[in-house]
TIMI-2910 file (N, C-alpha, C, CB; in pm, 1 decimal, decimal comma, always signed):
<rs>
+----------+----------+----------+----------+----------+----------+----------+----------+----------+----------+----------+----------+------+
!      n_x !      n_y !      n_z !     ca_x !     ca_y !     ca_z !      c_x !      c_y !      c_z !     cb_x !     cb_y !     cb_z ! resn !
+----------+----------+----------+----------+----------+----------+----------+----------+----------+----------+----------+----------+------+
!  +1042,6 !   -363,3 !  +1667,4 !   +903,5 !   -334,5 !  +1695,7 !   +823,6 !   -462,6 !  +1673,0 !   +850,4 !   -217,2 !  +1606,7 !  Unk !
!   +743,3 !   -495,5 !  +1770,1 !   +664,6 !   -618,3 !  +1758,5 !   +550,4 !   -599,7 !  +1659,1 !   +609,3 !   -660,2 !  +1895,8 !  Unk !
!   +500,5 !   -710,8 !  +1612,2 !   +391,6 !   -705,9 !  +1515,2 !   +266,2 !   -642,9 !  +1572,0 !   +360,3 !   -843,9 !  +1465,8 !  Unk !
!   +236,0 !   -671,5 !  +1698,4 !   +115,9 !   -615,4 !  +1760,8 !   +127,4 !   -464,3 !  +1775,7 !    +91,4 !   -679,8 !  +1897,7 !  Unk !
!   +244,7 !   -416,2 !  +1816,4 !   +264,2 !   -272,2 !  +1832,4 !   +251,1 !   -201,3 !  +1697,9 !   +401,8 !   -242,8 !  +1895,1 !  Unk !
!   +308,2 !   -259,8 !  +1593,7 !   +297,1 !   -202,8 !  +1460,6 !   +151,8 !   -199,7 !  +1414,1 !   +382,5 !   -281,8 !  +1362,0 !  Unk !
!    +77,7 !   -304,5 !  +1443,2 !    -63,8 !   -310,1 !  +1407,0 !   -143,5 !   -201,2 !  +1478,4 !   -121,7 !   -447,8 !  +1440,1 !  Unk !
!   -118,5 !   -183,7 !  +1607,3 !   -191,7 !    -83,1 !  +1685,2 !   -156,5 !    +57,5 !  +1637,2 !   -160,3 !    -97,4 !  +1836,1 !  Unk !
!    -28,5 !    +83,9 !  +1612,4 !    +11,0 !   +215,3 !  +1562,0 !    -49,7 !   +242,1 !  +1424,8 !   +163,5 !   +226,0 !  +1554,8 !  Unk !
!    -61,8 !   +140,1 !  +1342,9 !   -126,0 !   +156,1 !  +1212,4 !   -273,6 !   +190,3 !  +1227,2 !   -110,1 !    +28,9 !  +1129,3 !  Unk !
!   -341,4 !   +125,1 !  +1321,3 !   -482,2 !   +157,2 !  +1346,4 !   -499,3 !   +299,4 !  +1397,2 !   -541,8 !    +59,2 !  +1446,6 !  Unk !
!   -410,6 !   +343,4 !  +1484,8 !   -417,6 !   +480,9 !  +1536,3 !   -397,9 !   +580,4 !  +1422,7 !   -311,3 !   +503,9 !  +1646,9 !  Unk !
!   -298,8 !   +555,8 !  +1337,8 !   -273,4 !   +644,1 !  +1224,0 !   -393,5 !   +648,8 !  +1130,0 !   -148,7 !   +598,2 !  +1147,6 !  Unk !
!   -450,9 !   +534,0 !  +1099,9 !   -567,9 !   +530,7 !  +1011,5 !   -688,0 !   +601,5 !  +1073,2 !   -604,8 !   +386,6 !   +978,5 !  Unk !
!   -703,8 !   +592,8 !  +1204,9 !   -814,5 !   +663,3 !  +1269,4 !   -793,7 !   +814,9 !  +1263,1 !   -829,2 !   +617,7 !  +1415,9 !  Unk !
!   -668,5 !   +860,1 !  +1273,1 !   -640,9 !  +1003,0 !  +1260,0 !   -671,8 !  +1052,2 !  +1118,7 !   -494,5 !  +1032,4 !  +1295,3 !  Unk !
!   -631,4 !   +974,3 !  +1019,7 !   -662,3 !  +1011,6 !   +881,1 !   -812,1 !  +1011,0 !   +854,8 !   -592,7 !   +916,9 !   +783,8 !  Unk !
!   -881,7 !   +915,7 !   +915,0 !  -1027,1 !   +909,0 !   +899,2 !  -1094,7 !  +1030,3 !   +961,6 !  -1081,9 !   +780,3 !   +961,8 !  Unk !
!  -1045,2 !  +1073,7 !  +1076,5 !  -1102,0 !  +1192,2 !  +1141,2 !  -1081,9 !  +1316,1 !  +1053,9 !  -1038,3 !  +1213,8 !  +1280,0 !  Unk !
!   -964,1 !  +1331,9 !   +995,4 !   -939,6 !  +1446,2 !   +907,3 !  -1027,1 !  +1438,2 !   +782,2 !   -791,0 !  +1452,7 !   +867,8 !  Unk !
!  -1043,9 !  +1318,5 !   +728,1 !  -1130,5 !  +1301,7 !   +611,4 !  -1275,7 !  +1334,8 !   +646,0 !  -1120,2 !  +1158,0 !   +557,4 !  Unk !
!  -1319,7 !  +1295,3 !   +765,2 !  -1457,2 !  +1325,5 !   +807,7 !  -1478,4 !  +1475,6 !   +822,3 !  -1489,2 !  +1255,0 !   +940,7 !  Unk !
!  -1378,2 !  +1545,6 !   +874,8 !  -1390,0 !  +1691,3 !   +886,0 !  -1397,1 !  +1756,4 !   +748,0 !  -1271,4 !  +1748,8 !   +965,4 !  Unk !
!  -1316,3 !  +1707,4 !   +654,8 !  -1322,5 !  +1760,1 !   +518,4 !  -1456,0 !  +1731,0 !   +452,2 !  -1210,4 !  +1702,0 !   +434,7 !  Unk !
!  -1507,2 !  +1611,6 !   +471,8 !  -1637,6 !  +1574,6 !   +416,6 !  -1746,8 !  +1665,6 !   +472,5 !  -1669,9 !  +1426,7 !   +447,8 !  Unk !
!  -1741,4 !  +1686,7 !   +603,9 !  -1839,5 !  +1776,3 !   +666,2 !  -1830,8 !  +1915,7 !   +605,9 !  -1817,9 !  +1783,1 !   +818,4 !  Unk !
!  -1708,9 !  +1967,0 !   +591,0 !  -1691,8 !  +2102,0 !   +538,6 !  -1745,5 !  +2118,8 !   +398,2 !  -1547,8 !  +2139,3 !   +540,8 !  Unk !
!  -1726,7 !  +2018,0 !   +314,0 !  -1774,9 !  +2028,2 !   +176,7 !  -1925,1 !  +2003,7 !   +164,4 !  -1700,7 !  +1930,5 !    +89,6 !  Unk !
!  -1989,0 !  +1956,4 !   +270,2 !  -2132,4 !  +1930,1 !   +264,2 !  -2215,1 !  +2027,2 !   +348,5 !  -2159,6 !  +1789,2 !   +309,2 !  Unk !
!  -2157,6 !  +2140,7 !   +383,4 !  -2232,6 !  +2246,0 !   +452,6 !  -2329,1 !  +2307,2 !   +351,2 !  -2136,1 !  +2356,1 !   +514,2 !  Unk !
!  -2455,4 !  +2326,4 !   +389,7 !  -2553,1 !  +2375,9 !   +291,1 !  -2545,1 !  +2527,4 !   +269,8 !  -2693,8 !  +2338,8 !   +335,0 !  Unk !
!  -2428,7 !  +2577,2 !   +240,2 !  -2411,1 !  +2720,1 !   +209,7 !  -2341,4 !  +2731,7 !    +75,4 !  -2328,9 !  +2793,7 !   +321,9 !  Unk !
!  -2288,3 !  +2847,9 !    +44,3 !  -2225,4 !  +2871,9 !    -85,1 !  -2092,1 !  +2800,5 !   -102,0 !  -2205,6 !  +3018,3 !   -104,6 !  Unk !
!  -2045,1 !  +2797,1 !   -225,8 !  -1921,2 !  +2728,4 !   -259,4 !  -1798,8 !  +2786,5 !   -188,3 !  -1899,9 !  +2733,3 !   -408,0 !  Unk !
!  -1785,4 !  +2919,2 !   -171,3 !  -1667,3 !  +2969,8 !   -100,4 !  -1658,4 !  +2917,7 !    +43,8 !  -1669,2 !  +3122,2 !    -99,5 !  Unk !
!  -1769,9 !  +2911,3 !   +113,1 !  -1769,7 !  +2860,2 !   +249,8 !  -1737,9 !  +2710,9 !   +251,2 !  -1905,3 !  +2886,5 !   +317,4 !  Unk !
!  -1788,9 !  +2636,7 !   +153,2 !  -1758,5 !  +2493,6 !   +144,1 !  -1608,2 !  +2471,5 !   +125,6 !  -1836,9 !  +2429,1 !    +27,4 !  Unk !
!  -1544,6 !  +2553,3 !    +41,8 !  -1401,0 !  +2540,0 !    +20,4 !  -1322,1 !  +2573,5 !   +147,2 !  -1356,5 !  +2630,3 !    -94,3 !  Unk !
!  -1361,8 !  +2680,9 !   +213,3 !  -1291,4 !  +2721,5 !   +335,8 !  -1305,5 !  +2614,3 !   +443,2 !  -1345,6 !  +2856,5 !   +387,9 !  Unk !
!  -1426,2 !  +2565,4 !   +463,1 !  -1447,6 !  +2463,9 !   +566,7 !  -1392,2 !  +2327,7 !   +527,0 !  -1595,5 !  +2451,4 !   +597,3 !  Unk !
!  -1408,1 !  +2290,0 !   +401,4 !  -1363,8 !  +2158,5 !   +356,2 !  -1212,9 !  +2141,7 !   +355,7 !  -1416,1 !  +2132,4 !   +219,5 !  Unk !
!  -1140,9 !  +2248,8 !   +326,8 !   -995,7 !  +2243,1 !   +326,4 !   -938,2 !  +2298,0 !   +456,3 !   -940,1 !  +2320,3 !   +207,4 !  Unk !
!   -997,4 !  +2405,0 !   +505,9 !   -942,7 !  +2472,7 !   +623,1 !   -959,3 !  +2397,7 !   +753,7 !  -1005,5 !  +2604,6 !   +636,4 !  Unk !
!  -1073,0 !  +2335,3 !   +775,4 !  -1096,8 !  +2267,1 !   +901,8 !   -998,3 !  +2152,2 !   +925,8 !  -1238,6 !  +2214,6 !   +905,6 !  Unk !
!   -980,4 !  +2060,1 !   +831,4 !   -880,8 !  +1955,4 !   +856,0 !   -739,4 !  +2011,4 !   +870,6 !   -883,8 !  +1853,9 !   +743,2 !  Unk !
!   -708,8 !  +2116,3 !   +796,1 !   -576,8 !  +2176,3 !   +804,6 !   -552,6 !  +2238,3 !   +942,2 !   -560,0 !  +2281,5 !   +695,7 !  Unk !
!   -650,1 !  +2312,3 !   +993,3 !   -636,2 !  +2374,7 !  +1125,2 !   -626,5 !  +2267,9 !  +1234,3 !   -755,5 !  +2469,3 !  +1153,4 !  Unk !
!   -708,5 !  +2165,8 !  +1226,6 !   -703,6 !  +2058,4 !  +1326,3 !   -568,6 !  +1986,9 !  +1322,9 !   -817,4 !  +1957,4 !  +1302,3 !  Unk !
!   -514,8 !  +1960,8 !  +1203,3 !   -385,3 !  +1894,4 !  +1192,3 !   -272,9 !  +1980,8 !  +1248,7 !   -356,2 !  +1859,7 !  +1046,7 !  Unk !
!   -278,6 !  +2110,9 !  +1225,0 !   -176,0 !  +2201,4 !  +1278,7 !   -184,6 !  +2207,6 !  +1430,1 !   -191,0 !  +2342,6 !  +1219,0 !  Unk !
!   -304,4 !  +2219,6 !  +1484,9 !   -321,0 !  +2223,5 !  +1631,3 !   -273,4 !  +2093,0 !  +1693,1 !   -468,9 !  +2249,8 !  +1669,5 !  Unk !
!   -308,3 !  +1980,6 !  +1631,5 !   -263,2 !  +1852,0 !  +1683,8 !   -111,0 !  +1843,8 !  +1679,9 !   -325,2 !  +1736,1 !  +1603,8 !  Unk !
!    -51,2 !  +1887,3 !  +1571,0 !    +93,3 !  +1881,8 !  +1557,4 !   +166,4 !  +1971,9 !  +1654,7 !   +131,8 !  +1917,8 !  +1418,9 !  Unk !
!   +108,5 !  +2087,3 !  +1684,6 !   +173,7 !  +2181,3 !  +1775,6 !   +158,4 !  +2143,1 !  +1922,0 !   +118,5 !  +2319,0 !  +1754,2 !  Unk !
!    +42,7 !  +2089,6 !  +1959,2 !    +12,5 !  +2071,6 !  +2101,2 !     -4,3 !  +1926,8 !  +2146,4 !   -110,6 !  +2145,7 !  +2133,7 !  Unk !
!    -52,2 !  +1836,5 !  +2062,0 !    -92,0 !  +1704,5 !  +2108,5 !    -11,8 !  +1588,7 !  +2049,9 !   -234,3 !  +1684,0 !  +2077,9 !  Unk !
!    +69,9 !  +1613,3 !  +1951,1 !   +149,4 !  +1506,4 !  +1889,5 !   +254,6 !  +1454,8 !  +1987,5 !   +217,1 !  +1556,8 !  +1759,9 !  Unk !
!   +301,8 !  +1331,9 !  +1969,0 !   +406,2 !  +1280,1 !  +2057,7 !   +531,6 !  +1368,1 !  +2062,2 !   +444,4 !  +1140,9 !  +2014,4 !  Unk !
!   +566,2 !  +1430,9 !  +1950,7 !   +681,2 !  +1522,1 !  +1947,9 !   +634,6 !  +1666,3 !  +1927,4 !   +780,2 !  +1481,5 !  +1836,1 !  Unk !
!   +534,7 !  +1709,0 !  +2001,6 !   +476,0 !  +1841,4 !  +1986,2 !   +576,1 !  +1950,4 !  +2021,8 !   +351,2 !  +1854,5 !  +2072,8 !  Unk !
!   +563,1 !  +2063,0 !  +1954,8 !   +648,4 !  +2178,9 !  +1982,1 !   +614,5 !  +2238,2 !  +2118,7 !   +632,5 !  +2285,9 !  +1871,4 !  Unk !
!   +485,7 !  +2246,0 !  +2150,3 !   +437,5 !  +2297,4 !  +2278,2 !   +352,7 !  +2189,0 !  +2345,0 !   +355,2 !  +2429,7 !  +2258,8 !  Unk !
!   +415,5 !  +2089,7 !  +2405,8 !   +337,1 !  +1978,4 !  +2461,7 !   +246,1 !  +2023,8 !  +2575,5 !   +430,4 !  +1868,4 !  +2511,6 !  Unk !
!   +129,8 !  +1961,9 !  +2581,4 !    +31,0 !  +1991,5 !  +2683,3 !    +20,1 !  +1868,6 !  +2773,9 !   -107,9 !  +2029,1 !  +2619,7 !  Unk !
!    +26,6 !  +1888,7 !  +2904,7 !    +11,1 !  +1778,2 !  +2997,7 !   -136,8 !  +1745,5 !  +3012,3 !    +74,0 !  +1811,9 !  +3135,1 !  Unk !
!   -174,3 !  +1628,6 !  +2963,5 !   -313,1 !  +1583,3 !  +2974,4 !   -326,2 !  +1495,7 !  +3098,3 !   -357,7 !  +1505,5 !  +2846,1 !  Unk !
!   -440,6 !  +1500,9 !  +3165,3 !   -458,3 !  +1414,7 !  +3282,3 !   -455,5 !  +1266,6 !  +3241,9 !   -591,1 !  +1448,0 !  +3353,9 !  Unk !
!   -387,8 !  +1186,5 !  +3320,2 !   -377,6 !  +1043,0 !  +3289,9 !   -507,2 !   +970,2 !  +3323,6 !   -260,7 !   +980,0 !  +3367,0 !  Unk !
!   -575,0 !  +1013,7 !  +3430,3 !   -697,3 !   +947,2 !  +3473,8 !   -793,6 !  +1054,5 !  +3523,3 !   -668,3 !   +840,4 !  +3585,4 !  Unk !
!   -909,5 !  +1061,9 !  +3461,3 !  -1007,1 !  +1164,6 !  +3498,1 !  -1084,6 !  +1128,0 !  +3624,0 !  -1103,9 !  +1187,7 !  +3383,6 !  Unk !
!  -1081,0 !  +1003,1 !  +3664,0 !  -1160,0 !   +960,5 !  +3780,1 !  -1086,9 !   +987,4 !  +3910,1 !  -1193,8 !   +812,3 !  +3770,0 !  Unk !
+----------+----------+----------+----------+----------+----------+----------+----------+----------+----------+----------+----------+------+
</rs>
């Protein structure tokens, strides 16, 4: 694996982790009660990660064909 490819894959991985962290941050900062904050703060990143793993990951169990070019 070339150094550039490893660098790009590392950036992609870090962006995925950042997105999950942002969803958790959002969930814990909803201006409602503590039970809803816990459900959203933990549940939202978990649900998104499961959906990504099942449908959109490179080795997804149920791969979805995405359009290559929208134009």
